[in-house]
C-alpha positions in Angstrom: 41.6 -89.5 23.9 42.2 -92.2 21.4 45.5 -90.5 20.4 46.5 -89.9 24.0 46.0 -93.6 24.8 47.8 -94.8 21.8 50.8 -92.5 22.5 50.9 -93.6 26.1 50.8 -97.2 25.1 53.5 -97.0 22.6 55.8 -95.2 24.9 55.3 -97.9 27.5 55.9 -100.7 24.9 59.2 -99.1 23.9 60.2 -98.7 27.6 59.1 -102.0 29.0 58.3 -104.3 26.1 54.9 -105.2 24.8 54.5 -108.2 27.1 55.7 -106.3 30.0 53.1 -103.5 29.8 49.7 -103.8 31.3 46.5 -101.9 30.5 46.4 -100.5 34.0 49.9 -99.0 33.4 48.8 -97.5 30.1 45.7 -95.8 31.6 47.8 -94.6 34.5 50.4 -93.0 32.0 47.5 -91.4 30.0 45.7 -90.2 33.2 42.3 -91.9 32.5 40.3 -94.7 33.9 40.7 -98.4 32.8 37.2 -98.3 31.1 38.3 -95.5 28.7 41.0 -97.8 27.2 38.5 -100.5 26.2 36.1 -97.9 24.9 38.6 -97.1 22.2 40.8 -100.4 22.0 39.5 -104.0 22.3 43.0 -105.1 23.2 46.7 -103.9 23.6 47.4 -105.1 20.0 44.8 -102.6 18.7 46.6 -99.8 20.5 49.8 -100.5 18.3 47.8 -99.9 15.2 45.5 -97.0 16.0 45.5 -95.6 12.5 44.6 -98.6 10.3 40.9 -98.4 11.0 40.6 -94.8 9.7 42.8 -95.7 6.8 40.7 -98.7 5.8 37.7 -96.5 6.0 39.4 -94.0 3.7 40.3 -96.8 1.2 36.8 -98.1 1.2 35.3 -94.6 0.5 37.9 -94.0 -2.1 37.2 -97.1 -4.1 33.4 -96.7 -3.7 33.7 -93.4 -5.7 35.1 -95.4 -8.5 36.3 -92.4 -10.4 39.1 -94.2 -12.3 38.2 -96.2 -15.4 41.1 -98.5 -14.8 40.3 -100.8 -12.0 44.0 -101.9 -11.5 45.1 -98.2 -11.3 42.3 -97.5 -8.8 43.5 -100.2 -6.4 47.2 -99.0 -6.8 46.0 -95.6 -5.8 44.1 -96.9 -2.9 47.2 -98.8 -1.7 49.1 -95.5 -1.7 46.8 -94.3 1.1 48.6 -96.7 3.3 52.0 -95.6 2.2 51.0 -92.0 2.9 49.8 -93.0 6.5 53.2 -94.6 7.3 55.3 -91.8 5.6 53.4 -89.0 7.6 55.0 -90.4 10.8 58.3 -92.0 9.8 59.9 -92.3 13.3 56.7 -93.8 14.7 56.3 -96.2 11.7 59.9 -97.4 12.0 59.6 -98.1 15.8 56.3 -99.9 15.4 57.9 -102.0 12.6 60.7 -103.1 14.9 58.4 -103.8 17.8 56.1 -105.8 15.5 59.2 -107.9 14.4 59.9 -108.7 18.0 56.5 -109.8 19.1 55.0 -112.7 17.3 51.4 -111.7 18.5 51.8 -108.3 16.8 53.0 -110.0 13.5 49.8 -112.0 13.6 47.7 -109.1 14.2 49.4 -107.1 11.4 48.8 -109.9 8.9 45.0 -109.8 9.8 45.1 -106.0 9.1 46.8 -106.5 5.7 44.2 -109.2 4.8 41.5 -106.7 5.5 43.0 -104.3 3.0 43.4 -107.1 0.5 39.8 -108.2 0.9 38.7 -104.5 0.3 40.5 -104.3 -2.9 39.5 -107.6 -4.1 35.9 -106.9 -3.4 36.1 -103.6 -5.5 37.7 -105.6 -8.4 35.1 -108.2 -8.3 32.4 -105.5 -8.7 34.2 -104.0 -11.6 34.9 -107.4 -13.5 31.5 -109.0 -13.1 31.1 -109.5 -16.9 34.6 -110.7 -17.8 35.9 -114.3 -17.8 37.4 -115.4 -14.4 36.5 -111.9 -12.9 36.5 -113.3 -9.4 39.8 -115.1 -9.8 41.4 -112.2 -11.5 40.2 -109.8 -8.6 41.8 -112.1 -6.0 45.1 -112.4 -7.9 45.4 -108.6 -8.7 44.5 -107.6 -5.0 47.1 -110.0 -3.7 49.7 -108.6 -6.2 49.1 -105.1 -5.2 49.4 -105.9 -1.6 52.6 -107.9 -2.1 54.3 -105.2 -4.3 53.2 -102.4 -1.8 54.4 -104.2 1.3 57.7 -105.3 -0.3 58.6 -101.6 -1.0 57.2 -100.4 2.3 58.9 -102.9 4.4 62.2 -102.3 2.7 61.8 -98.6 3.5 61.0 -99.5 7.2 64.1 -101.8 7.4 66.2 -98.9 6.3 65.0 -96.9 9.2 63.0 -94.6 7.0 65.8 -93.5 4.7 64.7 -92.4 1.3 61.3 -91.8 -0.3 58.8 -94.3 0.7 56.1 -93.1 -1.7 58.7 -93.3 -4.7 59.6 -96.8 -3.7 56.0 -97.9 -3.6 55.3 -96.3 -6.8 58.0 -98.2 -8.5 56.8 -101.5 -7.0 53.1 -100.8 -8.1 54.3 -99.9 -11.6 55.2 -103.5 -12.0 51.6 -104.5 -11.1 50.2 -102.2 -13.5 52.5 -103.1 -16.3 51.3 -106.7 -16.1 47.5 -106.3 -15.2 46.5 -103.1 -16.8 47.1 -104.4 -20.3 44.0 -105.0 -22.4 43.1 -108.6 -23.0 45.0 -109.6 -26.3 42.8 -109.9 -29.4 42.5 -113.2 -31.1 43.2 -113.2 -34.7 40.1 -114.5 -36.7 40.7 -117.6 -38.7 40.4 -116.9 -42.5 37.6 -118.7 -44.1 39.8 -119.5 -47.1 42.0 -121.8 -44.8 39.1 -123.7 -43.5 39.2 -127.4 -44.3 35.9 -128.9 -45.1 34.4 -132.1 -44.0 34.5 -133.9 -40.7 37.8 -133.9 -38.8 39.3 -130.8 -40.7 41.0 -127.9 -39.1 38.8 -124.8 -39.3 41.7 -122.5 -39.9 45.2 -121.0 -38.8 46.0 -117.4 -38.8 49.4 -115.8 -38.1 49.3 -113.2 -35.4 52.2 -110.8 -34.4 55.7 -112.3 -34.4 55.7 -116.1 -34.1 52.4 -116.5 -32.4 50.0 -118.8 -34.3 46.3 -118.7 -33.5 44.5 -121.9 -34.5 40.9 -123.0 -34.5 40.1 -126.8 -35.0 37.2 -129.0 -34.7 37.1 -131.1 -31.7 37.4 -134.4 -33.6 40.3 -133.1 -35.9 43.0 -135.7 -36.0 46.4 -134.7 -34.6 48.2 -135.2 -37.9 45.8 -132.7 -39.4 46.3 -130.0 -36.7 50.2 -130.4 -37.1 49.9 -130.2 -40.8 48.0 -126.9 -40.5 50.5 -125.5 -38.1 53.5 -126.4 -40.3 51.8 -124.9 -43.2 51.4 -121.6 -41.3 55.0 -121.7 -40.2 56.4 -122.6 -43.5 58.1 -125.7 -41.9 56.3 -128.5 -43.7 58.0 -131.0 -46.0 58.8 -129.8 -49.4 
């Protein structure tokens, strides 16, 4: 019944426009009573996006299993569930996208749906990063990055009329997110004890890491000239 109502509603939206279609016309086309519509859809907007509720439930269940040791890869895999939902019905997905672009109310509704996906991912990531520094912040940023990358690729596919491989385009976009956020935190080189400057105001030490990166540890009350001296010594740029 839910699919029948959604199909009848969408056909009428395409024929008469979203604003020009009433619930009475939808139930008449579907051959059911008015009460049946509101049993499945709280509003006309919900009838445009009948598949997102089940997809969101699938995403929540997928993340709850927590099978992947890499949290970033896990949320990228979760985002692919949305891609597959769109790719399974390319003609419907393209028509819905065009309809959504024409109706401001539908764009607003779509943004609320996207935000629910993002909150689901962020909640999962916060649970995985409870012990790390800035775990909650990192969770929000990564979830937003995954959604942005996914939607950028998916909408490009929809604008093209469904040409090409949607899943391949999304995979490429998500690869950018994984490249940045799946990297382990860089290790900090330990300052050698031999370079520690004794006494108040001394720099504790300077160590050369990879390339031209300098890791320095200094006392809080170390004078600026002393810090600069230690950096110059490490770089070999001090006065001869």
